[in-house]
C-alpha positions in Angstrom: -34.4 3.0 7.2 -37.7 3.7 5.6 -39.4 2.8 8.5 -36.7 3.1 11.4 -33.3 4.9 11.9 -30.4 3.7 10.6 -29.0 2.6 13.9 -24.9 2.8 15.1 -24.3 0.1 17.7 -21.2 1.9 19.9 -20.2 1.1 23.8 -21.5 3.5 25.8 -18.1 5.2 26.9 -17.8 8.9 26.3 -15.2 8.8 24.3 -17.0 5.8 22.4 -20.3 8.2 22.2 -18.7 11.0 20.9 -17.0 8.5 18.0 -20.6 7.3 17.4 -21.7 11.1 17.5 -19.2 12.1 14.8 -20.1 9.3 12.5 -23.5 10.4 12.6 -22.9 14.1 12.2 -21.1 12.6 9.1 -23.4 10.4 7.4 -26.1 13.4 7.9 -24.1 15.9 6.3 -22.8 13.7 3.5 -26.2 12.3 2.5 -28.6 14.9 4.0 -30.2 13.5 5.8 -32.4 14.5 8.6 -31.3 14.7 12.5 -33.5 11.9 13.5 -32.8 9.8 10.2 -29.8 8.3 12.5 -30.1 7.2 15.9 -27.2 5.2 18.2 -27.6 2.0 20.2 -25.9 1.8 23.4 -24.7 -1.8 24.0 -22.8 -3.2 26.7 -19.6 -5.2 25.9 -18.1 -8.4 27.7 -14.9 -5.8 28.1 -17.0 -2.8 29.8 -18.4 -5.3 32.5 -15.1 -6.9 33.4 -13.7 -4.0 35.6 -11.1 -4.3 38.2 -8.8 -7.7 36.0 -6.8 -7.1 33.6 -8.5 -8.1 29.8 -5.6 -10.4 28.5 -6.8 -13.2 31.4 -10.1 -12.9 29.5 -9.2 -12.9 25.7 -8.7 -9.9 24.5 -9.8 -7.0 22.2 -13.1 -9.3 21.1 -14.3 -8.1 24.2 -15.4 -4.6 23.3 -16.7 -5.8 20.1 -18.4 -8.9 20.4 -22.0 -8.1 21.9 -22.3 -5.1 19.0 -20.8 -7.7 16.5 -24.1 -9.8 17.7 -26.1 -7.2 17.3 -25.4 -6.5 13.8 -25.6 -10.0 12.8 -28.9 -10.2 13.9 -29.9 -7.0 12.8 -31.3 -5.0 16.0 -28.5 -2.2 14.4 -27.3 -1.5 11.2 -23.5 -0.4 11.6 -21.4 -0.3 14.4 -18.0 2.5 15.5 -15.2 1.6 16.9 -11.7 2.6 17.5 -10.1 0.2 14.9 -6.6 -0.3 17.5 -9.8 -2.1 19.3 -10.8 -4.6 16.3 -9.8 -8.0 16.0 -7.7 -8.5 13.0 -10.3 -11.5 11.7 -13.4 -9.9 11.9 -16.4 -12.6 12.1 -18.2 -14.0 9.1 -20.7 -11.5 7.6 -18.7 -8.2 8.8 -16.3 -6.5 7.1 -15.3 -2.5 7.6 -16.9 -0.6 5.2 -15.2 3.0 5.8 -12.2 4.5 8.0 -12.2 7.9 9.3 -9.4 10.2 8.6 -7.1 9.4 11.6 -6.5 11.4 14.3 -3.2 12.0 16.0 -1.3 8.4 16.4 1.5 9.5 19.3 0.9 8.3 22.7 0.3 11.4 25.5 2.4 11.6 29.0 1.0 12.7 31.6 2.2 13.1 35.1 0.4 13.9 38.4 4.1 16.4 39.5 3.8 17.8 35.8 7.5 15.8 35.3 8.0 14.0 31.6 8.9 10.8 31.4 12.3 11.0 31.0 12.4 13.7 34.4 10.1 11.2 37.1 11.8 10.1 40.2 13.4 6.7 40.1 10.9 3.9 41.4 7.7 6.0 40.6 4.7 3.9 39.5 3.3 4.4 35.7 -0.1 3.0 35.0 -1.6 1.7 31.8 -3.9 -1.0 30.7 -1.3 -1.4 27.2 1.0 -3.8 27.9 2.7 -1.7 24.7 2.4 1.3 26.5 4.2 -0.9 29.7 7.0 -2.5 27.7 8.3 0.4 25.7 7.9 2.1 29.3 10.4 -0.2 30.9 12.6 0.2 27.9 12.9 3.6 28.7 13.3 3.8 31.9 14.0 0.0 33.6 13.9 1.9 37.2 10.5 2.6 36.8 7.3 0.5 37.9 4.8 -0.6 35.2 1.6 -2.0 36.3 -2.1 -2.3 35.2 -4.8 0.6 35.1 -8.0 -0.1 33.6 -11.1 2.3 33.0 -11.8 4.7 30.3 -10.2 8.0 30.1 -12.1 10.0 32.8 -11.6 6.9 34.7 -7.6 7.1 34.7 -7.6 10.3 34.9 -9.4 10.4 38.5 -7.3 7.2 39.5 -4.4 9.8 38.6 -5.4 12.8 40.8 -5.9 10.0 43.2 -2.4 9.0 44.0 -2.9 5.4 42.7 0.1 6.0 40.2 2.5 8.4 39.7 1.7 8.8 35.9 -0.4 7.2 33.1 -0.1 7.4 29.0 -3.3 7.6 26.7 -3.9 8.1 23.3 -3.6 11.6 22.2 -6.4 11.5 19.8 -9.0 10.1 22.2 -8.0 13.6 24.6 -8.1 15.6 21.6 -11.4 14.2 21.2 -12.8 14.9 24.6 -11.1 18.0 24.9 -9.5 16.6 27.5 -5.7 17.7 26.6 -4.9 20.3 29.4 -4.0 16.7 31.8 -1.0 16.4 29.1 2.4 16.3 30.5 4.1 15.3 27.2 3.4 14.7 23.7 5.8 11.0 23.3 7.3 11.6 19.7 6.9 7.9 17.8 10.4 7.2 18.0 10.7 7.5 21.5 6.9 5.4 21.9 5.5 3.8 18.4 1.9 3.9 18.9 -0.4 0.7 18.7 -1.8 -0.6 15.1 -4.3 1.9 14.3 -3.9 4.2 17.0 -6.3 7.6 16.2 -8.4 5.9 13.8 -11.8 5.0 13.7 -13.6 2.4 11.7 -17.1 1.7 10.7 -18.5 -1.9 10.6 -21.9 -3.0 8.6 -23.0 -6.6 7.5 -21.3 -7.3 4.5 -24.1 -8.0 2.4 -25.7 -5.2 3.3 -25.4 -3.1 0.2 -27.3 -0.2 0.8 -25.5 1.0 4.2 -21.9 0.2 2.4 -22.9 2.6 -0.2 -23.7 5.1 2.7 -21.0 5.0 4.3 -18.4 5.3 1.5 -18.3 8.6 1.9 -16.9 8.6 4.9 -14.0 6.6 4.1 -10.9 8.1 4.3 -8.4 6.2 1.5 -5.0 7.6 2.9 -6.0 6.5 6.3 -7.5 3.2 5.3 -4.3 2.5 3.3 -2.1 2.8 6.3 -4.8 0.8 8.7 -4.6 -2.0 6.1 -1.0 -2.6 6.4 -0.8 -2.3 9.9 -3.5 -4.6 10.8 -1.7 -7.0 8.0 1.5 -6.7 9.9 -0.3 -7.4 13.4 -2.2 -10.4 11.5 1.2 -12.1 10.4 2.4 -12.0 14.0 -1.1 -13.3 15.3 -0.4 -10.8 18.0 -2.5 -11.0 21.1 -3.2 -8.8 24.4 -0.2 -10.4 25.8 1.9 -9.5 23.1 3.5 -5.7 23.4 3.1 -5.1 20.1 3.3 -2.0 18.2 3.3 -0.6 14.6 3.1 2.7 12.4 2.4 3.1 8.4 3.1 6.6 7.3 2.9 7.9 3.6 5.0 10.9 2.5 5.6 11.9 -1.2 3.6 9.1 -2.4 6.1 6.4 -0.3 4.9 4.1 2.3 7.1 4.2 5.2 6.4 1.2 7.9 7.8 0.5 11.3 7.0 -2.6 13.3 7.6 -3.4 17.1 7.8 -6.5 19.3 9.1 -6.7 23.3 9.3 -8.7 26.1 6.4 -7.4 28.5 9.5 -6.4 31.0 11.1 -4.0 27.5 14.7 -5.8 27.9 14.4 -7.4 24.9 13.0 -6.2 21.2 12.7 -6.7 17.7 12.3 -3.8 15.2 11.3 -3.7 11.4 11.1 -0.9 8.9 10.2 -1.1 5.0 9.2 1.1 2.6 6.8 0.9 -0.5 4.5 1.7 -2.7 1.2 3.0 -0.8 -1.0 0.2 -3.2 1.4 -2.3 -1.7 0.3 -1.7 1.7 -1.3 -4.7 3.1 2.0 -6.6 1.2 4.6 -4.5 3.3 2.5 -5.1 6.3 2.5 -9.1 6.1 6.0 -9.2 4.9 7.0 -7.3 7.7 5.3 -9.3 10.5 7.0 -12.3 9.1 10.2 -10.8 8.6 10.0 -9.7 12.1 9.4 -13.1 13.7 12.4 -14.3 11.8 14.5 -12.0 13.5 12.6 -12.4 16.9 13.1 -16.3 16.4 10.6 -19.0 16.6 9.9 -18.9 20.1 9.7 -15.6 21.0 5.8 -14.8 20.6 5.0 -18.5 22.0 7.1 -17.5 24.7 5.3 -14.1 25.4 1.6 -15.9 25.2 2.6 -18.7 28.0 2.7 -16.2 30.6 
């Protein structure tokens, strides 16, 4: 940092830039740094370049992190800011999560062109989402609706909705709040109606594992409660070896000294699903998540996930 600013690697979408600027402000405030002591380095990822096809056809989550990880390992940036739900459960060797920020709202927002909630949409209405998890849960709730892929960042998807490409869409409420776009929300779905993605609403900051100076700087930003919940959820996902071809949801919540975890896996058409719930001490978060994943695999049967991945 003596010769140049601390560089944050980030994608260039409005939401990614908001998150990176947020981390930048937190770092300068926490350590009394001058504003120019931390700067952003915008990196275009494979996921950003693939605009017209489902990302699950090209490998899924790692498409939004590969080039940023390469920049981190190549020492052209010092840290990286990610939506935690975009991160693979196994990070590249030499990279670790140094901080998880206080979590935003975990729920999904439903947005319809007509202003009607999900339950009141007419039969045959088209709901667009790039998330198989959301598509499958929409079909579970309303099997009479159509669920199709809808790619793009938050603003692009809202524009496509306005253009009439779909009748409704779903987006993470936390992202809409960060961008000041909650005025578009028709209704907010409870986690009982739609269980969120693993780590939804959480922002993570990664750095090189051997960069002790940066890790120490970032430790001041870490929220233990959020980090504990996210560790539980990611351990669950790791046991399932979930890909973007697999509709998986998971949420850990901590209240009154107790951690409650709920997990869900579905078929893409929403006709079959398996659920799990476990409770325990927050100190056992990772083991609760992992055991929930193993138990859910037993409930679903040995061929459930493999049959989904093969589709």
